[in-house]
PALUM-162805 format. One record per residue (C-alpha): x, y, z; residue in one letter; residue number from 1. Coordinates in nm, 4 decimals. Example, Ala and Ser with C-alpha at 12.3 -4.5 7.8 and 13.67 -1.06 7.14 Angstrom:
<xx:1.2300; yy:-0.4500; zz:0.7800; r:A; k:1>
<xx:1.3670; yy:-0.1060; zz:0.7140; r:S; k:2>
END
This chain:
<xx:0.5469; yy:1.2268; zz:1.2947; r:M; k:1>
<xx:0.6150; yy:0.8969; zz:1.0843; r:Y; k:2>
<xx:0.3507; yy:1.0340; zz:0.8522; r:Q; k:3>
<xx:0.5192; yy:1.3627; zz:0.7895; r:N; k:4>
<xx:0.8940; yy:1.3163; zz:0.7889; r:R; k:5>
<xx:1.0043; yy:0.9764; zz:0.8336; r:I; k:6>
<xx:0.7584; yy:0.7925; zz:0.5956; r:K; k:7>
<xx:0.8459; yy:1.0569; zz:0.3201; r:I; k:8>
<xx:1.2171; yy:1.0127; zz:0.3203; r:V; k:9>
<xx:1.1821; yy:0.6383; zz:0.3398; r:L; k:10>
<xx:0.9203; yy:0.6558; zz:0.0564; r:D; k:11>
<xx:1.1954; yy:0.7995; zz:-0.1734; r:K; k:12>
<xx:1.5312; yy:0.6033; zz:-0.0858; r:I; k:13>
<xx:1.2777; yy:0.2815; zz:-0.0969; r:G; k:14>
<xx:1.1809; yy:0.3943; zz:-0.4791; r:A; k:15>
<xx:1.5191; yy:0.5114; zz:-0.5930; r:L; k:16>
<xx:1.6705; yy:0.1706; zz:-0.4814; r:L; k:17>
<xx:1.3746; yy:-0.0109; zz:-0.6545; r:A; k:18>
<xx:1.4471; yy:0.1611; zz:-0.9820; r:I; k:19>
<xx:1.8282; yy:0.0984; zz:-0.9354; r:L; k:20>
<xx:1.7835; yy:-0.2902; zz:-0.8792; r:L; k:21>
<xx:1.4607; yy:-0.3230; zz:-1.1089; r:L; k:22>
<xx:1.6040; yy:-0.0899; zz:-1.3749; r:S; k:23>
<xx:1.6814; yy:-0.4427; zz:-1.5886; r:P; k:24>
<xx:1.2866; yy:-0.5040; zz:-1.5786; r:I; k:25>
<xx:1.2157; yy:-0.1590; zz:-1.6660; r:F; k:26>
<xx:1.3975; yy:-0.1209; zz:-1.9813; r:I; k:27>
<xx:1.3115; yy:-0.4806; zz:-2.1225; r:L; k:28>
<xx:0.9184; yy:-0.3759; zz:-2.0535; r:I; k:29>
<xx:0.9671; yy:-0.0688; zz:-2.2244; r:T; k:30>
<xx:1.1592; yy:-0.2116; zz:-2.5434; r:L; k:31>
<xx:0.8798; yy:-0.4970; zz:-2.5772; r:L; k:32>
<xx:0.6620; yy:-0.2049; zz:-2.5448; r:L; k:33>
<xx:0.7682; yy:-0.0432; zz:-2.7362; r:L; k:34>
<xx:0.8534; yy:-0.3011; zz:-3.0741; r:F; k:35>
<xx:0.4729; yy:-0.5050; zz:-2.9923; r:L; k:36>
<xx:0.2438; yy:-0.1767; zz:-2.9516; r:Q; k:37>
<xx:0.4647; yy:0.1742; zz:-3.0101; r:K; k:38>
<xx:0.3234; yy:0.3018; zz:-2.6982; r:Q; k:39>
<xx:0.5042; yy:0.2309; zz:-2.3568; r:V; k:40>
<xx:0.3417; yy:0.4847; zz:-2.1079; r:F; k:41>
<xx:-0.0310; yy:0.4987; zz:-1.9920; r:F; k:42>
<xx:-0.0492; yy:0.8611; zz:-1.8049; r:I; k:43>
<xx:-0.4071; yy:0.9693; zz:-1.6273; r:Q; k:44>
<xx:-0.5069; yy:1.2665; zz:-1.4195; r:T; k:45>
<xx:-0.5685; yy:1.0504; zz:-1.0407; r:R; k:46>
<xx:-0.6538; yy:1.2453; zz:-0.6998; r:V; k:47>
<xx:-0.3806; yy:1.2656; zz:-0.4061; r:G; k:48>
<xx:-0.3410; yy:1.4031; zz:-0.0990; r:K; k:49>
<xx:-0.5800; yy:1.6712; zz:0.0155; r:N; k:50>
<xx:-0.7598; yy:1.6014; zz:-0.3105; r:Q; k:51>
<xx:-0.4498; yy:1.7300; zz:-0.5043; r:K; k:52>
<xx:-0.4447; yy:1.6192; zz:-0.8377; r:R; k:53>
<xx:-0.1389; yy:1.4190; zz:-1.0413; r:F; k:54>
<xx:-0.0433; yy:1.2944; zz:-1.3540; r:A; k:55>
<xx:0.0252; yy:0.8894; zz:-1.2307; r:I; k:56>
<xx:0.2479; yy:0.6503; zz:-1.4566; r:Y; k:57>
<xx:0.1881; yy:0.3399; zz:-1.5740; r:K; k:58>
<xx:0.2886; yy:0.0976; zz:-1.8261; r:F; k:59>
<xx:0.0355; yy:0.0891; zz:-2.1232; r:Q; k:60>
<xx:-0.1538; yy:-0.2514; zz:-2.1053; r:T; k:61>
<xx:-0.4365; yy:-0.1421; zz:-2.3136; r:M; k:62>
<xx:-0.4937; yy:-0.0392; zz:-2.6816; r:S; k:63>
<xx:-0.7279; yy:0.2694; zz:-2.7644; r:E; k:64>
<xx:-0.9225; yy:0.0947; zz:-2.9942; r:A; k:65>
<xx:-1.2755; yy:0.2202; zz:-3.0610; r:R; k:66>
<xx:-1.6181; yy:0.0886; zz:-3.2474; r:D; k:67>
<xx:-1.7516; yy:0.2955; zz:-3.5586; r:A; k:68>
<xx:-1.9255; yy:0.5239; zz:-3.3313; r:E; k:69>
<xx:-1.5940; yy:0.6460; zz:-3.1289; r:G; k:70>
<xx:-1.6653; yy:0.4597; zz:-2.7993; r:K; k:71>
<xx:-1.3886; yy:0.2335; zz:-2.6417; r:L; k:72>
<xx:-1.3855; yy:-0.1249; zz:-2.7142; r:L; k:73>
<xx:-1.4379; yy:-0.3392; zz:-2.4168; r:P; k:74>
<xx:-1.1450; yy:-0.3920; zz:-2.1979; r:D; k:75>
<xx:-1.0884; yy:-0.7861; zz:-2.3012; r:N; k:76>
<xx:-1.0852; yy:-0.6290; zz:-2.6654; r:A; k:77>
<xx:-0.7968; yy:-0.3704; zz:-2.6136; r:R; k:78>
<xx:-0.5751; yy:-0.5843; zz:-2.3549; r:I; k:79>
<xx:-0.2339; yy:-0.6961; zz:-2.5169; r:S; k:80>
<xx:-0.0751; yy:-1.0238; zz:-2.4429; r:S; k:81>
<xx:0.2025; yy:-0.8536; zz:-2.2918; r:I; k:82>
<xx:-0.0910; yy:-0.6025; zz:-2.1005; r:G; k:83>
<xx:-0.2291; yy:-0.9185; zz:-1.9721; r:K; k:84>
<xx:0.1101; yy:-1.0603; zz:-1.8091; r:F; k:85>
<xx:0.1937; yy:-0.6864; zz:-1.6843; r:L; k:86>
<xx:-0.1120; yy:-0.6541; zz:-1.5071; r:R; k:87>
<xx:-0.1094; yy:-1.0274; zz:-1.3551; r:A; k:88>
<xx:0.2067; yy:-0.9454; zz:-1.2017; r:T; k:89>
<xx:0.1797; yy:-0.6006; zz:-1.1140; r:S; k:90>
<xx:0.4752; yy:-0.4867; zz:-1.3533; r:L; k:91>
<xx:0.2061; yy:-0.2279; zz:-1.4753; r:D; k:92>
<xx:0.2833; yy:-0.0132; zz:-1.1825; r:E; k:93>
<xx:0.6321; yy:0.0227; zz:-1.1636; r:L; k:94>
<xx:0.6334; yy:0.3447; zz:-1.3700; r:P; k:95>
<xx:0.4548; yy:0.4778; zz:-1.0517; r:Q; k:96>
<xx:0.8221; yy:0.4608; zz:-0.8439; r:L; k:97>
<xx:0.9034; yy:0.7932; zz:-1.0024; r:L; k:98>
<xx:0.5518; yy:0.9436; zz:-0.8715; r:N; k:99>
<xx:0.7030; yy:0.8329; zz:-0.5370; r:V; k:100>
<xx:1.0478; yy:1.0429; zz:-0.6334; r:L; k:101>
<xx:0.8010; yy:1.3681; zz:-0.7386; r:K; k:102>
<xx:0.6239; yy:1.3100; zz:-0.4164; r:G; k:103>
<xx:0.2898; yy:1.3055; zz:-0.5205; r:N; k:104>
<xx:0.2439; yy:0.9403; zz:-0.4202; r:M; k:105>
<xx:0.3932; yy:0.6610; zz:-0.1448; r:S; k:106>
<xx:0.5004; yy:0.3231; zz:-0.1411; r:L; k:107>
<xx:0.2516; yy:0.2351; zz:0.0665; r:V; k:108>
<xx:-0.1217; yy:0.4439; zz:0.0907; r:G; k:109>
<xx:-0.4576; yy:0.3924; zz:-0.0307; r:P; k:110>
<xx:-0.4814; yy:0.3427; zz:-0.4040; r:R; k:111>
<xx:-0.5708; yy:0.7012; zz:-0.6062; r:P; k:112>
<xx:-0.8700; yy:0.7040; zz:-0.7794; r:L; k:113>
<xx:-1.0355; yy:0.9271; zz:-1.0508; r:L; k:114>
<xx:-1.1327; yy:1.2716; zz:-1.0285; r:P; k:115>
<xx:-1.4879; yy:1.1966; zz:-1.1415; r:E; k:116>
<xx:-1.5540; yy:1.0372; zz:-0.8223; r:Y; k:117>
<xx:-1.4780; yy:1.3085; zz:-0.5375; r:V; k:118>
<xx:-1.7866; yy:1.4652; zz:-0.5422; r:H; k:119>
<xx:-1.9553; yy:1.1563; zz:-0.4612; r:L; k:120>
<xx:-1.7508; yy:1.0724; zz:-0.1287; r:Y; k:121>
<xx:-1.8627; yy:1.0963; zz:0.2221; r:S; k:122>
<xx:-1.6955; yy:1.2638; zz:0.4701; r:D; k:123>
<xx:-1.5617; yy:0.9087; zz:0.5976; r:Y; k:124>
<xx:-1.4965; yy:0.8126; zz:0.2597; r:Q; k:125>
<xx:-1.2704; yy:1.1188; zz:0.2088; r:N; k:126>
<xx:-1.0674; yy:1.0341; zz:0.5091; r:Q; k:127>
<xx:-0.8509; yy:0.8099; zz:0.2087; r:R; k:128>
<xx:-0.6959; yy:1.1646; zz:0.0911; r:H; k:129>
<xx:-0.5197; yy:1.2452; zz:0.4447; r:Q; k:130>
<xx:-0.2339; yy:1.0531; zz:0.3132; r:V; k:131>
<xx:-0.0122; yy:0.9871; zz:0.0301; r:L; k:132>
<xx:-0.1786; yy:0.7205; zz:-0.2539; r:P; k:133>
<xx:0.0141; yy:0.3956; zz:-0.2695; r:G; k:134>
<xx:0.1214; yy:0.2019; zz:-0.5069; r:I; k:135>
<xx:0.0103; yy:-0.0880; zz:-0.3143; r:T; k:136>
<xx:-0.2055; yy:-0.0592; zz:0.0001; r:G; k:137>
<xx:-0.4315; yy:-0.2556; zz:0.2380; r:Y; k:138>
<xx:-0.6880; yy:-0.3157; zz:-0.0104; r:V; k:139>
<xx:-0.4689; yy:-0.4571; zz:-0.2391; r:Q; k:140>
<xx:-0.3390; yy:-0.7207; zz:0.0055; r:V; k:141>
<xx:-0.7027; yy:-0.7640; zz:0.1101; r:K; k:142>
<xx:-0.8862; yy:-0.8684; zz:-0.2183; r:G; k:143>
<xx:-0.8227; yy:-0.5421; zz:-0.4735; r:R; k:144>
<xx:-1.1347; yy:-0.5657; zz:-0.7548; r:N; k:145>
<xx:-1.2882; yy:-0.8439; zz:-0.5670; r:A; k:146>
<xx:-1.3940; yy:-0.6369; zz:-0.2821; r:L; k:147>
<xx:-1.6880; yy:-0.4000; zz:-0.2833; r:T; k:148>
<xx:-1.6846; yy:-0.0495; zz:-0.3036; r:W; k:149>
<xx:-1.7751; yy:-0.0351; zz:0.0658; r:E; k:150>
<xx:-1.4836; yy:-0.2652; zz:0.1855; r:A; k:151>
<xx:-1.2195; yy:-0.1020; zz:-0.0273; r:R; k:152>
<xx:-1.2984; yy:0.2539; zz:0.1662; r:F; k:153>
<xx:-1.3171; yy:0.0833; zz:0.4758; r:D; k:154>
<xx:-0.9811; yy:-0.0749; zz:0.4439; r:L; k:155>
<xx:-0.8961; yy:0.2664; zz:0.3382; r:D; k:156>
<xx:-0.9991; yy:0.4507; zz:0.6265; r:V; k:157>
<xx:-0.8411; yy:0.1890; zz:0.8585; r:Y; k:158>
<xx:-0.5047; yy:0.2053; zz:0.6865; r:Y; k:159>
<xx:-0.5265; yy:0.6116; zz:0.7501; r:V; k:160>
<xx:-0.6458; yy:0.5549; zz:1.0885; r:Q; k:161>
<xx:-0.3560; yy:0.3141; zz:1.1919; r:H; k:162>
<xx:-0.1058; yy:0.4510; zz:0.9518; r:I; k:163>
<xx:0.2984; yy:0.3229; zz:1.0831; r:S; k:164>
<xx:0.6134; yy:0.1924; zz:0.9700; r:F; k:165>
<xx:0.5307; yy:-0.1753; zz:1.0611; r:L; k:166>
<xx:0.2129; yy:-0.1392; zz:0.9312; r:F; k:167>
<xx:0.3804; yy:-0.0448; zz:0.5836; r:D; k:168>
<xx:0.6468; yy:-0.3273; zz:0.5964; r:C; k:169>
<xx:0.3341; yy:-0.5315; zz:0.6980; r:K; k:170>
<xx:0.1499; yy:-0.4457; zz:0.3678; r:I; k:171>
<xx:0.4852; yy:-0.4410; zz:0.1664; r:L; k:172>
<xx:0.5470; yy:-0.7749; zz:0.2874; r:F; k:173>
<xx:0.2186; yy:-0.9275; zz:0.1897; r:L; k:174>
<xx:0.2500; yy:-0.7518; zz:-0.1623; r:T; k:175>
<xx:0.4824; yy:-0.9454; zz:-0.2409; r:F; k:176>
<xx:0.3122; yy:-1.2289; zz:-0.1343; r:I; k:177>
<xx:0.0441; yy:-1.1804; zz:-0.2995; r:T; k:178>
<xx:0.1609; yy:-1.0819; zz:-0.6513; r:V; k:179>
<xx:0.3262; yy:-1.4471; zz:-0.6706; r:F; k:180>
<xx:-0.0177; yy:-1.5588; zz:-0.5900; r:D; k:181>
<xx:-0.1907; yy:-1.5630; zz:-0.8769; r:F; k:182>
<xx:-0.5407; yy:-1.7370; zz:-0.7043; r:K; k:183>
<xx:-0.5198; yy:-1.3792; zz:-0.5046; r:K; k:184>
<xx:-0.4241; yy:-1.1523; zz:-0.7557; r:T; k:185>
<xx:-0.7140; yy:-1.3011; zz:-1.0028; r:H; k:186>
<xx:-1.0385; yy:-1.2961; zz:-0.7811; r:P; k:187>
<xx:-1.1550; yy:-0.9692; zz:-1.0171; r:Q; k:188>
<xx:-1.4753; yy:-0.9592; zz:-1.1832; r:K; k:189>
<xx:-1.3158; yy:-0.8000; zz:-1.4628; r:G; k:190>
<xx:-1.0298; yy:-0.6172; zz:-1.6019; r:I; k:191>
<xx:-1.0849; yy:-0.2793; zz:-1.4849; r:S; k:192>
<xx:-1.2851; yy:-0.1510; zz:-1.1640; r:I; k:193>
<xx:-1.6766; yy:-0.0778; zz:-1.1974; r:E; k:194>
<xx:-1.7514; yy:0.2451; zz:-1.1671; r:P; k:195>
<xx:-1.7731; yy:0.4269; zz:-0.8203; r:F; k:196>
<xx:-2.1311; yy:0.5663; zz:-0.7943; r:E; k:197>
<xx:-2.1546; yy:0.6801; zz:-0.4190; r:G; k:198>
<xx:-2.4687; yy:0.4438; zz:-0.3498; r:Q; k:199>
<xx:-2.4408; yy:0.3958; zz:-0.0127; r:W; k:200>
END
């Protein structure tokens, strides 16, 4: 019941309230990105509930700079100064509140991954697609990119199997704490997550 009806209603109410409360920050970031790098939003295809594809929204944090062969430069060479700040504070995720209002994301759930990973999932790993993907999730409060892919999937599946209103509240509270704890938000090996290759 919670997952199918109550959660969706609470998600949309929460997203709308968050947009209203955070609108000054949203506008400020938009203006800064327009002034500093001319590009505001990053839009990418991700996979959501029941493996349905959708367009995810983020604030743009990296340029599309390429080398002489047309390959993207390393992340460290493409990320902007404001991009580093947005990622460190998770403010780059704010536009996903629009995804929640559209109904293709939740406030809490497994993070939506790339379409090219779908064929690599085991039946166990594919359980993460039984629920809407989230802006934050159990993985994000347990170590984020510092975790192995195996650990991330285990946490995603645990969330799916134990989804509840109180569990969501716990994750949202821990997310707030984690955002302001740089020791937890910066354990990553690099800026981007290493590709999933289905190796176990």
